[in-house]
C-alpha positions as CSV (number, residue, x, y, z in Angstrom):
1,X,0.0,0.0,0.0
2,X,1.4,3.4,-0.9
3,X,1.2,6.7,0.9
4,X,-1.5,9.0,-0.3
5,X,0.0,10.9,-3.3
6,X,-2.6,13.7,-3.1
7,X,-3.6,16.3,-0.5
8,X,-6.8,15.5,1.3
9,X,-8.4,18.4,-0.7
10,X,-7.3,16.9,-4.0
11,X,-8.5,13.5,-3.0
12,X,-11.9,14.9,-2.2
13,X,-12.0,16.7,-5.5
14,X,-11.2,13.4,-7.4
15,X,-13.9,11.5,-5.4
16,X,-16.4,14.3,-6.2
17,X,-15.4,14.1,-9.9
18,X,-16.1,10.4,-9.8
19,X,-19.6,11.0,-8.4
20,X,-20.2,13.9,-10.9
21,X,-19.0,11.8,-13.8
22,X,-21.4,9.0,-12.8
23,X,-24.4,11.4,-12.1
24,X,-26.8,11.1,-15.0
25,X,-25.5,7.8,-16.2
26,X,-25.8,4.1,-15.3
27,X,-22.0,3.8,-16.0
28,X,-19.5,3.1,-13.3
29,X,-16.0,4.6,-13.0
30,X,-13.1,3.7,-10.8
31,X,-9.7,5.3,-10.3
32,X,-6.7,3.3,-9.2
33,X,-3.3,4.7,-8.3
34,X,0.0,2.7,-8.1
35,X,3.5,4.0,-7.4
36,X,5.0,1.7,-10.1
37,X,3.7,-0.5,-12.9
38,X,5.9,-3.4,-13.8
39,X,3.8,-4.5,-16.8
40,X,1.9,-2.8,-19.6
41,X,-0.4,-0.3,-18.0
42,X,-3.4,-1.3,-20.1
43,X,-2.9,-5.0,-19.0
44,X,-2.7,-3.8,-15.4
45,X,-5.9,-1.8,-15.9
46,X,-7.7,-4.8,-17.4
47,X,-6.6,-7.0,-14.5
48,X,-7.8,-4.5,-11.9
49,X,-11.1,-4.1,-13.8
50,X,-11.7,-7.8,-13.3
51,X,-10.4,-7.8,-9.7
52,X,-12.8,-5.0,-8.8
53,X,-15.6,-7.0,-10.5
54,X,-16.3,-4.1,-12.8
55,X,-17.1,-6.5,-15.6
56,X,-20.2,-7.5,-13.6
57,X,-22.1,-4.3,-14.1
58,X,-25.5,-4.8,-15.7
59,X,-24.8,-2.9,-18.9
60,X,-21.1,-3.7,-19.1
61,X,-20.4,0.1,-19.0
62,X,-17.7,0.4,-16.4
63,X,-14.5,2.4,-16.9
64,X,-11.2,2.3,-14.9
65,X,-8.6,5.0,-15.0
66,X,-5.2,3.6,-14.0
67,X,-2.3,5.8,-13.0
68,X,1.2,4.7,-12.1
69,X,2.8,7.8,-10.6
70,X,6.5,7.3,-10.4
71,X,7.0,5.7,-13.8
72,X,4.4,8.0,-15.4
73,X,2.2,5.3,-16.9
74,X,-1.5,5.8,-17.7
75,X,-4.3,3.6,-19.0
76,X,-8.0,3.8,-19.4
77,X,-10.0,0.5,-19.9
78,X,-13.7,0.5,-20.7
79,X,-15.9,-2.5,-20.7
80,X,-17.6,-4.0,-23.7
81,X,-20.8,-1.9,-23.5
82,X,-19.0,1.5,-23.6
83,X,-16.4,0.4,-26.1
84,X,-19.1,-0.6,-28.6
85,X,-20.4,3.0,-28.4
86,X,-17.2,5.2,-28.5
87,X,-14.8,5.4,-31.5
88,X,-11.4,3.7,-31.2
89,X,-9.6,7.0,-30.6
90,X,-11.7,8.2,-27.7
91,X,-9.7,6.7,-24.9
92,X,-6.4,7.7,-26.5
93,X,-7.6,11.3,-26.8
94,X,-8.7,11.3,-23.2
95,X,-5.3,10.0,-22.1
96,X,-3.7,12.9,-24.1
97,X,-5.8,15.4,-22.2
98,X,-4.7,13.8,-18.9
99,X,-1.0,13.7,-19.9
100,X,-1.0,17.4,-20.7
101,X,-2.0,18.1,-17.1
102,X,0.4,15.5,-15.7
103,X,3.3,17.1,-17.7
104,X,2.4,20.4,-15.9
105,X,2.6,18.7,-12.5
106,X,-1.2,18.7,-12.1
107,X,-1.9,15.0,-11.5
108,X,-5.2,15.5,-9.7
109,X,-6.4,17.9,-12.4
110,X,-5.5,15.4,-15.1
111,X,-7.4,12.6,-13.4
112,X,-10.4,14.9,-13.0
113,X,-10.3,15.9,-16.7
114,X,-10.2,12.2,-17.6
115,X,-13.2,11.5,-15.3
116,X,-15.1,14.4,-16.9
117,X,-14.4,13.1,-20.5
118,X,-15.5,9.5,-19.5
119,X,-18.5,10.8,-17.8
120,X,-19.7,12.8,-20.8
121,X,-19.6,9.7,-23.0
122,X,-21.3,7.5,-20.4
123,X,-24.1,10.1,-20.0
124,X,-24.5,10.3,-23.8
125,X,-24.7,6.5,-24.3
126,X,-26.0,5.2,-21.0
127,X,-28.4,7.8,-19.4
128,X,-29.4,7.0,-15.8
129,X,-32.7,5.1,-15.5
130,X,-35.2,5.4,-12.7
131,X,-34.1,2.0,-11.2
132,X,-30.4,2.7,-11.5
133,X,-28.2,2.0,-8.5
134,X,-24.5,2.9,-7.9
135,X,-23.1,-0.6,-8.3
136,X,-19.5,0.3,-7.3
137,X,-18.1,2.6,-4.6
138,X,-17.0,6.1,-5.6
139,X,-13.5,6.0,-4.3
140,X,-9.9,6.0,-5.3
141,X,-8.0,2.8,-4.7
142,X,-4.3,2.6,-4.1
143,X,-1.9,-0.2,-4.8
């Protein structure tokens, strides 16, 4: 387990951004932070996605944002439902937005921007229904 890489204020902002990104959609988003990633970051994101049982959401519309801080690796993995709706370049363009903030030393802002982009697409393709429940916790996990 790593020490918290964000101030308490930044952590609260990220958690609020998760909730905001999920408001108005049935989609689920998680953020996971590691110090190092000894493998391909997308593979790590896929494994975490499965570990967190994100592949068990009703509409298969979960998204995980994975950040490895010290070796500066990022990945976004979306489940089958959302990937059928967005074009192939969507996750890469979202990563680029995040990387710009990261390059400027604004890690929390970059994560929030990634959450915002993912949330927009989830709201567009998976609007919240009356019987929708928050299937996964709105939290940051740390490795």
